N, C-alpha and C positions, 0 to 999 in steps of 0.2 A: 467301323466307320458307318455302316448302315444304321446302327442304333442312333448315332448323332443325327443322321439325316431324318430319322423318324421323329426325334425330339424336335428338330427344327420344323418339320411338317406339323407336328402337334401345336407348336407355338403359333404357326400361321393360322391353323384352323381355329384356335381359341381367341383370336383377336375380335374385339368388339368395335365394329366400324361406326358406331355412334360417336366415337372419339376420333378427332382428326389425326392424332398421332398414329393410329392404327395403320393408316395408309403408308406412312413412312416405315413403320416397323415391318409391314408386309413386304415392302420392297427390299429391306435389309435381309429379312429371313429368306426371301426368294433367292436373292443373290448368294447367300451362304449355302442354301440347298443346292443350287446349280454348281457352286464351287466344289462341294463334296462329291457330286455326281461326276464332274469332270475329273476330279482327283482319282476316283476309282477307275474311270475309263482310261485316262492318260498315265496313271501310275505316277503322279507328281505330288510329292510331299509339300511343295511350295503352296499349292492350292489349299491343302489342309491347314497349313500355318496361317494363310491369309484368312480363311474362314474362322479359325480359332481366335485370331486377333480381333476380328469384328465382334465375336461373341463375348470375349473378355472385356472389350471396351464398352459394349452395351451393358454388360453386367455392372461394371463400375458406374456407369451413368444411372442405372436403376438404384444402386446403393446410395449414390449422392442425392437423388431425388427423394428417396425414402427417408433420409436423414432430415430433410426439410419438411416432410409431410406430417402434420400433426392431426390429421383427420381420423386416424384409427383404421383398423382393418375393414375392408369392404365385405368380407365374409367371416362369419363366426365359426368357430370350431373347425377351421381348415388347417391342414398341415402346412408347415413352412417347407417349401421345396426350392432347392437351388437348381437353376436351369443348367442345361448341358454346357460343360466346359470341354472344349475340344483339345485333346492332347496330341502332340506330335509323336508319332511312332516311327520306328525304322522303316516300316513298309506301309503304304497307303491301304493295303488290304486289311490291316489290323483293325 
């Protein structure tokens, strides 16, 4: 679970605030990061599930936007990376 928190932290740190949407994404990532921290502290799987749903919904939104975007890649020779998907495990410590 710490690794997912680190991925979310990286996503927050990588935002470009010259775009308005970055402020909304920051708020979502911040909420997810806090949910993960609370899940570890409280040992509540529900918080992990909530954070995972937000990230899956966000991923689907990015996929839909990418289908409509014909502008081409912003960076050349960059790896295609799929962002963190949070999976529910039997224990929040996993």
